C-alpha positions as CSV (number, residue, x, y, z in Angstrom):
1,X,75.9,124.1,73.7
2,X,76.8,126.3,70.8
3,X,78.4,129.7,70.9
4,X,78.8,132.1,67.9
5,X,82.5,132.7,67.8
6,X,83.4,136.2,66.4
7,X,86.8,134.8,65.3
8,X,85.3,132.1,62.9
9,X,82.0,133.9,62.3
10,X,80.0,130.8,63.0
11,X,78.4,128.8,65.8
12,X,80.7,126.3,67.4
13,X,80.2,123.6,69.9
14,X,81.4,124.8,73.3
15,X,84.2,122.5,74.6
16,X,86.2,124.1,77.5
17,X,89.9,123.7,77.7
18,X,89.5,121.9,81.0
19,X,86.6,119.6,81.6
20,X,84.0,121.1,84.0
21,X,85.7,124.4,84.2
22,X,85.3,127.7,82.3
23,X,87.7,130.7,82.2
24,X,85.9,133.8,81.1
25,X,87.2,137.4,80.7
26,X,84.8,140.3,80.1
27,X,86.1,143.8,79.5
28,X,84.8,146.2,82.1
29,X,84.2,149.9,82.1
30,X,86.5,152.9,82.4
31,X,85.6,154.4,85.7
32,X,85.4,158.2,85.2
33,X,81.6,158.6,85.6
34,X,78.4,156.8,86.4
35,X,77.9,153.8,84.0
36,X,75.4,154.3,81.1
37,X,72.9,151.8,79.8
38,X,75.3,150.9,77.0
39,X,77.8,149.7,79.6
40,X,74.9,147.8,81.3
41,X,74.2,145.5,78.3
42,X,77.5,143.4,78.3
43,X,77.3,143.3,82.1
44,X,73.8,141.8,82.0
45,X,74.1,139.5,79.0
46,X,77.4,138.0,80.0
47,X,76.4,137.7,83.6
48,X,73.3,135.7,82.4
49,X,75.6,133.5,80.3
50,X,77.8,132.9,83.3
51,X,74.7,132.0,85.4
52,X,73.7,129.5,82.7
53,X,77.1,127.9,82.6
54,X,76.9,127.5,86.4
55,X,73.4,126.1,86.1
56,X,74.9,123.5,83.7
57,X,77.4,122.6,86.4
58,X,80.5,124.4,85.2
59,X,82.9,125.9,87.7
60,X,83.3,129.4,86.2
61,X,86.3,131.7,86.8
62,X,84.8,135.0,85.7
63,X,87.1,138.0,85.5
64,X,86.0,141.5,84.7
65,X,88.3,144.4,85.1
66,X,88.0,148.1,85.9
67,X,90.1,150.4,83.8
68,X,91.2,152.9,86.5
69,X,93.9,154.9,84.7
70,X,92.9,156.6,81.5
71,X,92.8,160.1,79.9
72,X,89.2,160.7,80.8
73,X,89.8,159.8,84.5
74,X,92.9,162.1,84.5
75,X,90.9,164.9,82.9
76,X,88.1,164.7,85.5
77,X,90.6,164.5,88.3
78,X,92.3,167.7,87.1
79,X,89.0,169.4,86.8
80,X,88.2,168.6,90.4
81,X,91.7,169.2,91.7
82,X,92.0,165.7,93.1
83,X,94.2,162.6,92.5
84,X,93.1,160.3,89.7
85,X,92.6,157.5,92.2
86,X,89.9,159.5,94.0
87,X,87.9,159.6,90.8
88,X,88.4,155.9,89.9
89,X,87.6,154.7,93.5
90,X,84.5,156.8,93.6
91,X,83.1,155.5,90.3
92,X,84.1,151.9,91.0
93,X,82.0,152.0,94.1
94,X,79.1,153.6,92.2
95,X,79.4,151.0,89.4
96,X,79.3,148.1,91.9
97,X,76.1,149.6,93.4
98,X,74.5,149.8,89.9
99,X,75.6,146.2,89.2
100,X,74.1,145.0,92.4
101,X,70.9,146.8,91.6
102,X,70.8,145.1,88.2
103,X,71.5,141.8,90.0
104,X,74.8,141.3,88.2
105,X,76.9,138.9,90.3
106,X,80.3,140.2,91.4
107,X,83.1,138.7,89.2
108,X,85.3,136.0,90.7
109,X,88.0,138.8,90.4
110,X,87.6,142.5,89.5
111,X,91.2,143.4,88.8
112,X,92.3,147.1,88.7
113,X,94.8,148.1,86.0
114,X,96.8,150.2,88.4
115,X,97.5,147.2,90.6
116,X,98.9,145.2,87.7
117,X,101.6,147.6,86.4
118,X,104.5,145.2,87.1
119,X,102.9,142.5,85.0
120,X,102.5,144.9,82.2
121,X,106.1,146.0,82.3
122,X,107.1,142.3,82.3
123,X,104.9,141.5,79.2
124,X,106.2,144.5,77.4
125,X,109.8,143.5,78.1
126,X,109.0,140.0,76.7
127,X,107.6,141.5,73.6
128,X,110.7,143.7,73.1
129,X,113.0,140.6,73.6
130,X,111.0,138.7,71.0
131,X,111.2,141.6,68.5
132,X,107.5,142.4,68.6
133,X,107.9,145.8,70.3
134,X,110.5,148.6,70.4
135,X,111.2,151.6,72.5
136,X,111.3,155.0,70.7
137,X,113.7,157.8,71.6
138,X,111.2,159.5,73.9
139,X,110.5,156.3,75.9
140,X,107.3,155.4,74.2
141,X,107.1,151.6,73.5
142,X,105.2,150.5,70.4
143,X,104.0,147.2,69.2
144,X,105.2,146.1,65.7
145,X,101.8,145.3,64.2
146,X,103.2,143.9,60.9
147,X,105.4,141.5,62.8
148,X,102.3,139.6,64.0
149,X,101.4,137.6,60.9
150,X,97.8,136.9,62.0
151,X,96.9,140.5,62.8
152,X,93.3,141.1,61.8
153,X,92.1,137.6,62.3
154,X,89.4,138.6,64.8
155,X,88.1,141.8,63.1
156,X,88.8,140.3,59.6
157,X,90.5,143.5,58.6
158,X,93.4,143.5,56.1
159,X,96.6,145.3,57.1
160,X,97.0,146.8,53.6
161,X,93.5,148.2,53.8
162,X,94.2,149.6,57.3
163,X,97.5,151.1,55.9
164,X,95.5,152.9,53.2
165,X,93.5,154.6,55.9
166,X,96.6,156.2,57.3
167,X,98.6,159.0,55.7
168,X,101.7,157.7,53.9
169,X,103.7,160.7,54.9
170,X,105.2,160.5,58.3
171,X,104.2,163.2,60.7
172,X,107.1,165.2,62.0
173,X,108.2,164.0,65.4
174,X,106.3,160.7,65.0
175,X,108.7,158.0,66.3
176,X,106.7,155.0,65.0
177,X,108.4,152.7,62.6
178,X,105.0,152.1,61.0
179,X,101.8,154.1,61.1
180,X,99.9,150.9,62.2
181,X,102.1,150.3,65.3
182,X,100.2,150.9,68.6
183,X,101.3,152.1,72.0
184,X,102.3,149.7,74.9
185,X,103.8,152.3,77.2
186,X,103.8,156.1,77.0
187,X,105.7,158.8,78.8
188,X,104.1,160.8,81.6
189,X,102.7,164.3,81.1
190,X,102.6,167.0,83.7
191,X,100.0,166.4,86.3
192,X,99.4,162.7,85.3
193,X,99.9,159.6,87.5
194,X,103.0,157.6,86.4
195,X,105.1,154.6,87.2
196,X,108.8,153.9,86.7
197,X,109.7,151.6,83.9
198,X,112.9,150.6,82.0
199,X,111.9,153.0,79.2
200,X,110.6,156.1,81.0
201,X,108.3,157.2,83.8
202,X,104.9,156.8,82.4
203,X,101.8,154.6,82.2
204,X,100.6,151.6,80.1
205,X,98.6,151.7,76.9
206,X,95.0,150.5,77.2
207,X,95.3,147.3,75.3
208,X,98.2,145.8,77.3
209,X,96.2,146.1,80.5
210,X,93.6,143.4,79.6
211,X,96.2,141.1,78.2
212,X,98.1,141.1,81.5
213,X,95.0,140.9,83.7
214,X,93.6,138.0,81.7
215,X,97.0,136.2,81.9
216,X,97.4,136.7,85.6
217,X,93.9,135.6,86.8
218,X,93.0,133.1,84.1
219,X,96.2,131.8,82.4
220,X,97.9,132.2,79.0
221,X,95.0,130.6,77.2
222,X,91.3,131.1,78.2
223,X,88.0,129.7,77.1
224,X,85.9,132.8,76.5
225,X,86.7,136.5,75.9
226,X,83.7,138.8,75.7
227,X,82.7,142.4,75.5
228,X,80.8,144.9,73.3
229,X,81.2,144.7,69.5
230,X,82.9,148.2,69.6
231,X,85.9,146.5,71.2
232,X,86.5,144.0,68.4
233,X,88.8,146.5,66.7
234,X,91.3,147.7,67.8
235,X,91.1,146.6,71.4
236,X,90.5,142.9,71.2
237,X,92.6,142.6,68.0
238,X,95.5,144.2,69.8
239,X,95.0,142.0,72.8
240,X,95.4,139.0,70.6
241,X,98.6,140.3,69.0
242,X,100.2,141.1,72.3
243,X,99.1,138.0,74.2
244,X,99.8,135.4,71.5
245,X,103.2,137.0,70.7
246,X,104.2,137.1,74.4
247,X,102.7,133.7,75.5
248,X,103.2,131.6,72.4
249,X,99.7,130.0,72.6
250,X,96.2,131.0,71.3
251,X,94.7,133.7,73.5
252,X,91.0,132.8,73.7
253,X,89.2,129.8,72.2
254,X,85.8,131.7,71.8
255,X,85.1,135.3,71.3
256,X,81.6,136.7,72.2
257,X,80.4,140.2,71.4
258,X,77.1,141.9,72.2
259,X,75.4,144.3,69.7
260,X,75.0,148.0,70.1
261,X,72.3,149.7,72.1
262,X,70.4,152.5,70.3
263,X,68.0,155.0,71.8
264,X,64.8,155.5,69.8
265,X,66.6,154.2,66.8
266,X,69.5,156.6,67.2
267,X,73.0,156.1,68.5
268,X,73.2,157.2,72.1
269,X,75.2,160.4,72.6
270,X,75.2,163.4,74.9
271,X,75.0,165.8,71.9
272,X,71.7,164.3,70.9
273,X,70.4,164.5,74.5
274,X,69.6,160.8,74.5
275,X,72.3,159.7,76.9
276,X,71.0,157.8,79.9
277,X,73.0,156.5,82.9
278,X,71.7,153.4,84.8
279,X,71.0,155.8,87.7
280,X,68.7,157.8,85.3
281,X,66.7,154.7,84.6
282,X,66.6,153.7,88.3
283,X,64.6,156.9,89.0
284,X,61.7,155.6,86.8
285,X,62.1,151.8,87.0
286,X,63.2,149.0,89.2
287,X,66.5,148.0,87.5
288,X,65.1,144.4,87.2
289,X,63.0,145.9,84.4
290,X,66.1,147.2,82.7
291,X,67.7,143.7,83.0
292,X,64.5,142.0,81.7
293,X,64.5,144.5,78.8
294,X,68.1,143.7,77.9
295,X,67.3,140.0,77.8
296,X,64.3,140.5,75.5
297,X,66.6,140.5,72.4
298,X,69.4,138.2,71.3
299,X,72.7,139.6,72.7
300,X,74.3,139.9,69.2
301,X,71.4,141.8,67.8
302,X,71.2,145.6,67.9
303,X,68.8,146.6,70.7
304,X,66.6,149.7,70.6
305,X,65.8,151.4,73.9
306,X,62.6,153.4,74.1
307,X,59.9,154.3,76.8
308,X,57.4,152.0,75.1
309,X,59.7,149.0,75.1
310,X,60.6,149.6,78.7
311,X,56.9,149.7,79.6
312,X,56.5,146.4,77.7
313,X,59.4,144.9,79.7
314,X,57.9,146.2,83.0
315,X,54.5,144.5,82.1
316,X,56.2,141.3,81.1
317,X,58.2,141.1,84.3
318,X,55.1,141.8,86.3
319,X,53.3,138.9,84.7
320,X,56.1,136.5,85.8
321,X,56.3,138.0,89.3
322,X,52.5,137.9,89.7
323,X,52.6,134.2,88.9
324,X,55.2,133.7,91.6
325,X,53.3,135.7,94.2
326,X,50.1,134.0,93.4
327,X,51.8,130.6,94.0
328,X,53.0,131.9,97.3
329,X,49.5,132.9,98.4
330,X,48.1,129.6,97.2
331,X,50.7,127.7,99.2
332,X,49.7,129.5,102.4
333,X,46.1,128.3,101.9
334,X,46.9,124.8,100.5
335,X,46.8,121.6,102.5
336,X,50.2,120.4,103.7
337,X,50.0,117.2,101.6
338,X,52.2,115.4,99.3
339,X,51.5,115.5,95.5
340,X,48.8,113.3,94.1
341,X,49.5,111.2,91.1
342,X,47.6,113.7,88.9
343,X,49.6,116.5,90.3
344,X,52.8,114.6,89.7
345,X,51.8,114.1,86.1
346,X,51.0,117.8,85.8
347,X,54.3,118.8,87.3
348,X,56.2,116.5,84.9
349,X,54.6,118.2,82.0
350,X,56.4,121.4,83.0
351,X,59.7,119.7,82.1
352,X,58.9,120.6,78.5
353,X,59.3,124.3,79.3
354,X,62.6,123.7,81.0
355,X,63.8,121.8,77.9
356,X,62.7,124.7,75.7
357,X,64.5,127.1,78.0
358,X,67.7,125.1,77.9
359,X,67.5,124.6,74.1
360,X,67.3,128.4,73.7
361,X,70.2,129.0,76.0
362,X,72.2,126.2,74.4
363,X,71.7,128.0,71.1
364,X,74.2,130.8,71.5
365,X,72.6,132.1,74.7
366,X,69.3,133.0,73.1
367,X,67.7,134.8,76.0
368,X,64.8,136.1,73.9
369,X,63.6,132.5,73.3
370,X,64.5,131.5,76.9
371,X,62.2,134.3,78.2
372,X,59.4,133.0,75.9
373,X,59.8,129.6,77.5
374,X,59.4,131.2,80.9
375,X,56.2,132.9,79.7
376,X,54.9,129.5,78.5
377,X,55.6,128.1,82.0
378,X,53.8,131.0,83.6
379,X,50.7,130.4,81.4
380,X,50.7,126.7,82.4
381,X,51.1,127.6,86.1
382,X,48.2,130.1,85.9
383,X,46.0,127.5,84.4
384,X,47.0,124.4,86.4
385,X,47.5,125.7,90.0
386,X,45.1,126.8,92.7
387,X,44.9,126.7,96.5
388,X,43.0,123.4,96.1
389,X,46.3,121.8,95.1
390,X,48.8,120.2,97.6
391,X,51.5,122.5,99.1
392,X,54.2,120.2,97.7
393,X,52.9,120.6,94.1
394,X,52.7,124.4,94.4
395,X,56.1,124.6,96.0
396,X,57.6,122.5,93.1
397,X,56.0,124.8,90.5
398,X,57.4,127.8,92.3
399,X,60.9,126.3,92.6
400,X,60.9,125.5,88.9
401,X,59.9,129.0,87.9
402,X,62.3,130.5,90.4
403,X,65.2,128.4,89.1
404,X,64.7,129.6,85.5
405,X,64.3,133.2,86.6
406,X,67.5,132.8,88.6
407,X,69.4,131.8,85.5
408,X,68.2,135.0,83.9
409,X,69.1,137.0,87.0
410,X,65.4,137.9,87.5
411,X,64.4,138.1,91.2
412,X,61.0,136.5,91.4
413,X,60.1,137.9,94.8
414,X,59.5,141.6,94.5
415,X,60.6,143.8,97.4
416,X,57.7,145.8,98.9
417,X,58.3,149.4,97.6
418,X,57.7,152.0,100.3
419,X,55.1,154.3,98.8
420,X,55.5,158.1,98.9
421,X,52.4,158.4,101.0
422,X,53.9,156.0,103.6
423,X,57.1,158.1,103.7
424,X,55.2,161.4,104.2
425,X,53.2,159.8,107.0
426,X,56.4,158.7,108.8
427,X,57.9,162.1,108.3
428,X,54.8,163.8,109.8
429,X,55.0,161.4,112.8
430,X,58.6,162.4,113.3
431,X,57.7,166.1,113.1
432,X,55.0,165.6,115.7
433,X,57.4,163.6,117.9
434,X,59.9,166.4,117.8
435,X,57.2,169.0,118.7
436,X,56.3,166.8,121.7
437,X,60.0,166.7,122.6
438,X,60.0,162.9,122.0
439,X,63.4,163.0,120.4
440,X,64.1,159.3,120.9
441,X,61.1,158.5,118.7
442,X,62.0,161.1,116.1
443,X,65.5,159.6,115.8
444,X,64.0,156.1,115.6
445,X,61.9,157.1,112.6
446,X,64.9,158.8,110.9
447,X,66.9,155.5,111.3
448,X,63.9,153.4,110.1
449,X,63.6,155.5,107.0
450,X,67.3,155.4,106.4
451,X,67.2,151.6,106.6
452,X,64.4,151.7,103.9
453,X,66.6,153.8,101.6
454,X,65.0,157.2,102.4
455,X,67.3,160.1,103.3
456,X,66.0,163.1,105.2
457,X,67.2,166.7,105.2
458,X,65.9,169.2,107.7
459,X,65.7,172.7,106.0
460,X,64.1,176.0,106.9
461,X,61.3,175.2,104.5
462,X,60.6,171.9,106.2
463,X,61.8,168.3,105.8
464,X,63.0,167.2,102.4
465,X,63.6,163.6,101.4
466,X,64.9,161.5,98.6
467,X,65.5,157.8,97.9
468,X,69.1,156.7,98.3
């Protein structure tokens, strides 16, 4: 298996640090709002890569954090007049719901920055002791960027070029030794959450959080560090500088970064009115469609989101699911017999599509080609399966299709969607039951609809409902 390593800018054979085990850290979202579809891309693509590693037999320790202390979280908390933890806890729960709806597996560990403060203080203390960091007069702790000789090795940026991008004249009151130094710990401001430290009451800088959480849950040196390409600089570059200076060993063996997501060939932004949350998409599509769409391109390529492309993804997913449901129906009608020799030969021919699938995934997780292999398998199944076949043969075809879909995180069996007309009919039955004073039946229908994800609200204008 080969992975494109951002550090070396080339595909490298994947050899884990420990035979049969993989340690993988993926930077998670800052939880101040509902996640958007840009957040969804790394969640989906690296979840798929994790699934493939597990399919190959690796024991994967997969860590993905939540940044639960940040300026944006604090701003929202102040606007609502609540504690910052109320905001972060709310949106962690919402994020986990969206992840489940996209069939993103929970991480082995989802650490929270606020629960790992002592580890951050310890690492900052180590960096100060080693001369890589210093405390300014106001209690801010900075990292000495120039002290780390290999700074820029991930982003391939030159320190002198970076220096040229900063003003040479020091800003009055700036306590940095060098314009390129970055913050490890900062003093509290009025109304902000804070923690005690040897330098001041305050909170950590963003970069130190991931260095510490990766070290605690995966070790000083890890196999794979992943995230969006927007994190290469400065976030991941700074993580390397901190971790390698503190721990004295290489931080990560392989670096994987997904490409940007554009909307109708434009960068997604609220000002352009093309900003979509995962919840927005869920109002129009099963989120399995969003997942399938994300896997239709190579993870390192820029991906353009549009209504036409989502419709194409919906149709493609439907083709695969239809093949699965057709096999299920054929199994019910088929004779409960073992495979014939001809069927065994036919089934063995499908191994070629599995080989194509694995070759694609082994080539830097090329999900686009892996999906093509699945379509080829679907075409073969549609041509070479009927209710005249044995049940064992049909079951084996189904299992093979289901296994490959499982690696992609695609759920082959579609849940039966409750149609609007069905909902309205049940609501009418409930209304009639209440008029007949059959309140037990009315309550039963309300509970039934709730279990199906339908929430009712009794108003003066009548019953209003929405999908949960």
